[in-house]
C-alpha positions as CSV (number, residue, x, y, z in Angstrom):
1,M,-7.5,4.3,-31.2
2,M,-9.2,7.7,-31.4
3,S,-10.3,7.7,-27.7
4,L,-6.8,6.7,-26.5
5,S,-5.2,9.4,-28.6
6,T,-7.4,12.0,-26.9
7,V,-6.5,10.6,-23.4
8,L,-2.8,10.8,-24.1
9,E,-2.9,14.3,-25.6
10,Q,-4.8,15.6,-22.6
11,K,-2.5,13.9,-20.0
12,A,-4.8,14.6,-17.1
13,Q,-6.7,12.4,-14.7
14,E,-10.0,14.1,-15.4
15,Q,-9.6,13.1,-19.1
16,S,-9.3,9.4,-18.2
17,Q,-11.9,7.7,-20.4
18,L,-13.6,4.4,-20.9
19,Y,-13.6,2.5,-24.1
20,G,-15.8,-0.6,-24.0
21,P,-15.9,-3.2,-26.7
22,L,-16.4,-6.6,-25.1
23,V,-12.9,-8.1,-25.5
24,I,-11.3,-11.3,-24.1
25,T,-7.5,-11.1,-23.9
26,L,-6.7,-13.9,-26.2
27,V,-4.7,-13.9,-29.5
28,Q,-4.8,-17.7,-30.1
29,I,-7.6,-18.9,-32.5
30,E,-9.8,-20.4,-29.8
31,L,-13.4,-19.8,-28.8
32,W,-13.3,-16.1,-28.0
33,D,-12.2,-12.8,-29.6
34,Y,-9.2,-12.5,-31.8
35,F,-8.5,-8.8,-31.4
36,N,-6.6,-7.7,-28.3
37,S,-7.5,-4.1,-28.0
38,V,-5.6,-3.4,-24.8
39,A,-2.3,-4.8,-26.1
40,V,-2.8,-3.0,-29.4
41,A,-3.5,0.3,-27.5
42,A,-0.3,-0.1,-25.5
43,K,1.8,-0.7,-28.6
44,Y,0.1,2.2,-30.3
45,A,0.8,4.6,-27.5
46,I,4.5,3.7,-27.6
47,S,4.9,3.5,-31.3
48,S,3.2,6.9,-31.7
49,K,5.6,8.3,-29.1
50,K,2.7,9.5,-27.0
51,A,4.0,7.3,-24.1
52,N,7.3,5.9,-23.2
53,R,6.1,3.4,-20.6
54,V,2.7,1.7,-20.3
55,V,1.3,-0.4,-17.5
56,I,-1.4,-3.0,-18.3
57,I,-3.3,-4.4,-15.3
58,D,-5.5,-7.4,-16.1
59,W,-7.8,-8.4,-13.2
60,D,-10.0,-10.7,-15.2
61,I,-10.0,-14.1,-13.5
62,H,-8.6,-15.8,-16.6
63,H,-4.9,-15.2,-17.3
64,G,-4.3,-12.6,-19.9
65,N,-2.2,-14.9,-22.1
66,G,-2.8,-13.0,-25.3
67,T,-1.5,-9.7,-23.7
68,Q,1.4,-11.6,-22.2
69,D,2.4,-13.1,-25.6
70,I,2.3,-9.7,-27.3
71,C,4.2,-7.8,-24.7
72,Y,6.5,-10.5,-23.3
73,E,9.7,-9.0,-24.7
74,D,8.8,-5.3,-24.5
75,Q,10.5,-3.5,-21.6
76,N,8.3,-0.5,-22.2
77,I,5.1,-2.3,-21.3
78,L,4.7,-3.7,-17.7
79,F,2.0,-6.3,-17.8
80,I,0.3,-7.5,-14.6
81,S,-2.2,-10.3,-14.4
82,L,-4.1,-11.5,-11.4
83,H,-5.9,-14.8,-12.2
84,R,-6.7,-18.3,-11.2
85,A,-4.0,-20.8,-11.9
86,G,-5.1,-23.7,-14.0
87,F,-2.0,-25.7,-14.1
88,G,-2.4,-27.5,-10.8
89,K,-4.6,-30.4,-9.9
90,K,-7.8,-28.6,-10.9
91,Y,-7.8,-27.2,-14.5
92,F,-8.9,-23.6,-15.0
93,Y,-8.8,-22.0,-18.4
94,P,-6.4,-21.1,-20.1
95,A,-4.0,-22.9,-17.7
96,T,-1.2,-20.4,-18.3
97,G,0.4,-17.5,-16.3
98,R,2.9,-18.9,-13.9
99,A,4.7,-16.6,-11.6
100,T,8.0,-17.7,-13.1
101,E,7.0,-16.1,-16.4
102,T,8.5,-12.6,-16.0
103,G,9.4,-11.6,-19.5
104,K,12.1,-12.4,-22.1
105,G,15.1,-10.6,-23.4
106,E,14.9,-6.8,-22.9
107,G,11.5,-7.4,-21.4
108,N,12.7,-9.6,-18.6
109,G,11.0,-8.2,-15.6
110,S,8.1,-6.6,-17.5
111,N,5.7,-9.4,-16.9
112,L,4.1,-10.1,-13.5
113,N,1.7,-13.0,-12.9
114,I,-0.1,-13.5,-9.6
115,A,-1.8,-16.9,-9.9
116,W,-4.3,-17.9,-7.3
117,M,-4.2,-21.7,-6.7
118,S,-7.9,-21.9,-5.8
119,G,-11.2,-20.2,-6.0
120,K,-13.0,-18.2,-3.3
121,I,-10.3,-15.4,-3.4
122,G,-11.8,-12.2,-2.0
123,D,-11.3,-8.5,-1.3
124,S,-8.5,-8.8,1.2
125,E,-6.4,-11.0,-1.0
126,Y,-6.6,-8.6,-3.9
127,A,-5.9,-5.6,-1.5
128,A,-2.8,-7.5,-0.3
129,A,-1.6,-8.1,-3.8
130,F,-2.0,-4.4,-4.7
131,S,-0.6,-3.0,-1.4
132,E,2.5,-5.3,-1.2
133,L,3.4,-5.8,-4.8
134,I,1.4,-4.1,-7.6
135,L,1.3,-0.5,-6.3
136,P,5.0,-0.3,-5.4
137,L,6.0,-1.9,-8.7
138,V,3.8,0.4,-10.7
139,S,5.0,3.5,-8.8
140,A,8.6,2.6,-9.4
141,Y,8.0,1.8,-13.1
142,D,6.6,5.4,-13.4
143,P,4.3,4.9,-16.4
144,D,2.9,7.5,-18.7
145,L,-0.3,5.6,-19.2
146,V,-2.2,2.8,-17.4
147,L,-4.6,0.5,-19.1
148,I,-6.9,-1.8,-17.1
149,S,-8.3,-5.0,-18.6
150,A,-11.5,-4.9,-16.5
151,G,-13.1,-8.2,-16.6
152,F,-15.4,-8.8,-13.6
153,D,-15.5,-12.6,-13.5
154,A,-13.6,-12.6,-10.2
155,A,-16.6,-10.9,-8.6
156,K,-19.0,-12.7,-6.3
157,G,-21.9,-14.1,-8.2
158,D,-20.1,-14.7,-11.5
159,L,-21.0,-18.0,-13.0
160,I,-17.5,-19.1,-13.8
161,G,-14.9,-17.3,-11.7
162,D,-15.9,-18.8,-8.3
163,C,-14.3,-15.9,-6.4
164,D,-15.8,-13.4,-3.9
165,L,-14.8,-9.8,-4.9
166,M,-17.4,-7.2,-4.2
167,P,-18.1,-4.0,-6.2
168,A,-16.6,-1.9,-3.4
169,I,-13.1,-3.5,-3.8
170,Y,-13.1,-2.7,-7.5
171,Y,-13.8,0.9,-6.5
172,Q,-11.0,0.9,-3.9
173,L,-8.5,-0.8,-6.2
174,T,-9.1,1.8,-8.9
175,K,-8.8,4.6,-6.3
176,S,-5.6,3.2,-5.0
177,L,-4.1,3.4,-8.5
178,L,-5.3,6.9,-9.0
179,I,-3.7,7.9,-5.7
180,A,-0.4,6.1,-6.4
181,L,-0.1,7.5,-9.9
182,G,-1.1,11.1,-9.2
183,E,-3.4,13.4,-11.3
184,D,-1.1,13.6,-14.4
185,I,-1.1,9.9,-15.4
186,P,-4.2,8.9,-17.4
187,I,-6.0,5.6,-16.8
188,V,-8.0,3.9,-19.5
189,V,-10.4,1.1,-18.6
190,A,-11.4,-1.5,-21.1
191,L,-14.5,-3.4,-20.2
192,E,-13.9,-7.1,-20.7
193,G,-17.1,-8.5,-19.3
194,G,-17.8,-11.5,-17.1
195,Y,-20.6,-14.0,-16.9
196,N,-23.3,-12.3,-14.9
197,L,-24.7,-9.1,-16.3
198,D,-26.0,-7.8,-13.0
199,V,-22.6,-8.3,-11.4
200,I,-20.8,-6.7,-14.3
201,S,-22.9,-3.6,-14.2
202,M,-22.5,-3.1,-10.4
203,C,-18.7,-3.6,-10.6
204,M,-18.2,-1.3,-13.6
205,R,-20.3,1.3,-12.0
206,A,-17.9,1.2,-9.0
207,V,-14.9,1.6,-11.2
208,V,-16.5,4.6,-13.0
209,L,-17.4,6.3,-9.7
210,A,-13.7,5.9,-8.7
211,L,-12.5,7.4,-12.0
212,V,-14.7,10.4,-11.7
213,D,-13.9,10.8,-8.0
214,E,-17.4,10.2,-6.7
215,P,-17.9,8.3,-3.4
216,F,-19.2,4.8,-3.2
217,D,-20.3,2.4,-0.4
218,E,-21.1,-1.2,-0.1
219,E,-24.6,-0.8,-1.6
220,G,-23.4,1.3,-4.5
221,L,-24.9,4.4,-2.9
222,Y,-23.3,7.8,-2.2
223,H,-21.7,8.4,1.1
224,D,-22.9,11.2,3.2
225,E,-20.4,14.0,3.9
226,E,-19.3,12.6,7.2
227,T,-18.4,9.2,5.8
228,E,-16.8,10.7,2.7
229,N,-14.3,12.5,4.8
230,S,-13.6,9.6,7.0
231,P,-10.0,9.5,8.4
232,E,-9.9,5.8,7.3
233,I,-10.0,7.0,3.6
234,I,-8.1,10.3,3.6
235,K,-5.6,9.9,6.4
236,I,-1.9,9.6,5.4
237,D,0.2,7.1,7.3
238,E,1.6,9.0,10.2
239,S,4.9,7.2,10.0
240,L,5.6,9.0,6.8
241,S,6.7,12.1,8.8
242,K,9.4,10.0,10.5
243,L,11.0,9.0,7.2
244,S,13.2,11.2,5.0
245,L,11.4,10.4,1.8
246,K,10.0,13.8,0.8
247,S,12.4,14.1,-2.1
248,D,10.1,12.0,-4.3
249,P,6.3,12.6,-4.2
250,R,5.7,9.0,-5.4
251,I,6.7,7.8,-1.9
252,E,4.0,9.8,-0.3
253,R,1.4,8.8,-2.9
254,L,2.3,5.1,-2.4
255,Q,1.8,5.5,1.4
256,Q,-1.6,7.1,0.7
257,S,-2.7,4.5,-1.8
258,R,-1.8,1.7,0.7
259,Q,-3.7,3.5,3.4
260,S,-6.8,3.6,1.1
261,L,-6.8,-0.2,1.1
262,S,-6.3,-0.6,4.9
263,R,-9.9,-1.6,5.5
264,Y,-9.1,-4.8,3.6
265,W,-5.3,-5.2,4.2
266,S,-2.9,-3.5,6.6
267,H,0.5,-3.0,4.9
268,G,3.5,-4.4,6.7
269,K,1.6,-6.7,9.0
270,S,1.7,-10.5,9.0
271,I,-1.3,-12.6,8.1
272,E,-2.1,-13.4,11.7
273,D,-2.1,-9.7,12.6
274,Q,-4.6,-8.7,9.9
275,T,-8.1,-7.6,11.2
276,V,-9.7,-9.6,8.4
277,K,-9.3,-13.3,7.4
278,V,-6.9,-13.9,4.5
279,K,-6.3,-17.1,2.6
280,K,-2.8,-18.3,3.3
281,T,-2.5,-19.9,-0.1
282,A,-3.2,-16.5,-1.7
283,I,-0.4,-14.9,0.4
284,Q,1.9,-17.7,-0.7
285,A,1.0,-16.9,-4.3
286,I,1.9,-13.2,-3.8
287,N,5.2,-14.1,-2.1
288,L,6.0,-16.4,-5.0
289,S,5.4,-13.6,-7.5
290,I,7.6,-11.2,-5.4
291,R,10.4,-13.7,-5.4
292,C,10.1,-14.3,-9.1
293,I,10.0,-10.6,-10.2
294,L,13.0,-9.8,-8.0
295,R,15.0,-12.4,-10.0
296,S,14.4,-10.5,-13.2
297,N,17.0,-8.3,-14.8
298,M,14.8,-5.2,-14.7
299,W,14.1,-5.4,-10.9
300,K,17.0,-7.3,-9.3
301,G,18.7,-5.0,-6.8
302,A,16.4,-2.1,-7.8
303,I,13.6,-2.4,-5.4
304,D,13.1,-4.0,-2.0
305,L,9.8,-5.9,-1.8
306,P,9.7,-7.9,1.5
307,Q,7.6,-11.0,1.4
308,I,4.5,-11.1,3.5
309,A,5.0,-12.9,6.8
310,E,2.6,-15.5,8.0
311,T,3.1,-14.8,11.7
312,S,4.2,-11.8,13.7
313,K,7.3,-13.7,14.8
314,H,8.6,-13.4,11.3
315,K,7.6,-9.9,10.2
316,N,10.5,-9.2,7.9
317,V,10.9,-12.0,5.5
318,P,14.0,-11.1,3.4
319,P,13.4,-10.7,-0.3
320,L,15.5,-12.6,-2.8
321,R,18.8,-10.9,-3.3
322,S,20.5,-10.5,-6.7
323,R,23.9,-12.2,-7.2
324,T,24.5,-10.4,-10.5
325,R,24.6,-6.8,-11.6
326,S,21.6,-5.0,-12.9
327,R,21.4,-4.5,-16.7
328,N,21.2,-1.2,-18.4
329,I,17.9,-0.3,-20.0
330,K,18.4,1.3,-23.4
331,S,21.7,2.8,-22.3
332,E,20.1,4.5,-19.4
333,K,21.5,4.5,-15.8
334,S,21.7,1.0,-14.3
335,L,19.3,0.2,-11.5
336,P,20.8,0.5,-8.1
337,Q,22.1,-2.5,-6.3
338,S,20.5,-3.6,-3.0
339,Q,21.8,-1.9,0.1
340,T,21.1,-1.7,3.8
341,G,18.5,0.6,5.2
342,S,14.7,0.7,5.5
343,N,12.4,-0.7,2.8
344,D,11.2,2.7,2.0
345,D,14.7,4.1,1.6
346,L,15.4,1.4,-0.9
347,L,12.2,2.0,-2.7
348,C,13.0,5.7,-2.8
349,D,16.4,5.0,-4.4
350,A,14.7,2.8,-7.0
351,F,12.3,5.6,-7.9
352,K,15.2,8.0,-8.5
353,S,17.0,5.6,-10.8
354,F,14.3,3.8,-12.7
355,N,13.9,6.1,-15.6
356,L,13.7,5.2,-19.3
357,D,13.1,8.7,-20.6
358,G,16.6,10.0,-20.6
């Protein structure tokens, strides 16, 4: 935990570090590793009082069942797993991680599973999951530390994952997190491997370039100055100026982070209005995760996450509404109940109230 301690003490983006033992996120005695370094790191950060809230993002194609088991009742750790579902007609290891598993007890709402029902999931589907669900949830949670379980078996060319992510999307997903979190929140990346060494090296290089704020293109090469300053990458959503959201900088950062993914997914548009092809089953999986997380005690009434519409005729699919009051979190202020107004206004209210620090 020496490296993690250094990161937490520095509390700055430029001090974000990589620690890289090859670890599979399992705690059961099965075929792979027994020691879950990411979950242990999160627990250590909290128990040592160096962080109050930790986010773990696991983008390995296998469900992070070990991390989920360890953190399932802990409201101070928000665990997010994107993985292939293995509980349908076609088995995929470890066949866990349903969207309905959102945490238990005080941790109800601290566990988010996005389970793809098939292979061949690509860049746009992951960008959609980040833009519409992961980024706003992480922003509202307001963590002190983010840990990434960086397995690359969802990448194109992996021998097991059977998905199509390119190195560039790993770069952009990492950048979107950096933008959404701001420069004061450290990100620690744990290399968890994959099943094609060439693919692992290219994808990990993309993540490192994002962490050190170096440009990257499809070939893994450096952009020239003109491309690096492309409006597509640095332009803030112009609609932001029309919204009264400047009271919380997280709103602007969220807009910027979503904009950084717009090449792959356009926030707020239906599936049919996207400029790239997106698998409908993947969007249905994201929508299911949205509905399930909004049922949880932690998030019900606290954040408005509209489901993604399939056609432009139904652009505003209403989110699941809470029928019960929000619970208090460690005697702090209750999360606000749903109210009328724009989605961003509701999100802004959630940002102001979702605070475990005291």
